[in-house]
N, C-alpha and C positions, 0 to 999 in steps of 0.2 A: 504493500500500500504506500510506503514511503516513496517508491519509485515514481508514482503518479503525482506526488506533491511537488516534485522538482520543476515541473513545467506545466503551463496551462494547456498547450496543444501538444498532441502526439500524432505521429505519422503511422497510419495503419495501411497495410496493403495485403489484399487477398489475391492469390494467383491460382487460376484453374488450369487443369490439364488442357492441351489444345483440342482434344476431342470433346471436352465439356462434360465428361462423366465423373471425374474426380477432382478434388482440390489438389493443388500442388504444395503451396506453402502459405503461411501467414507471417507477415513481418510487422512487428510493433517496434517502432523506432529502429534500433540496430539489432534487435533480437529476432532471429528466424526460427519459426516452428514448422516442422515437417508435418504436412497434412495429406500426404500422398495416398494413404489407405482409407481416406474418408470420401464416400460417394457424394456427388452433388444431387440435391433434390430436384427432380425434373417433373414437371406437370404437363400432361397432354392437353393443350388448349387449341381451339379452332381459330383463335384470334392471332394478331401479329405477335411474333416473339418479343419478349421483353425481359429485362433484368430488374429484379426488385431487391432493394437493399433496406434492411431494417436494423435500427440500433435501439436497444432496449436498456434503460437504466432502471435498476431496482434500488429504490431508496431504502434508507434505514430509519427506523422509528426515532423521531425527535430531530432528524437532520434534514436539511434542505439540499439534497444532492442534485447536482446539475451536470449536464454534459454539453459541450460545445463542439459542433461539427464544422470544421473550417473548409475542407475540400474532400471531394470524392474523386479518386483517380481510377480510371478504367483504361486498361491497356489490352492489346491483343497481339497474338503471335510472339509472345515472350518466351525465351528459352527456359 
């Protein structure tokens, strides 16, 4: 928890496998997490394909927790 108190903004990056069936890695600032064995949730829809991103903050009793999202970075064809 002390890690997050050092800065107001943090860089998050989620990388998917090129075929879109598994996650590849998650990067939080300079820390890399291997997610290569986690499948991506895929829904069969008849509408135009889209990407949905959700950030959920779970507050603590008696605290006014907040989260600030500065940027969302989306890349494709990343090695």
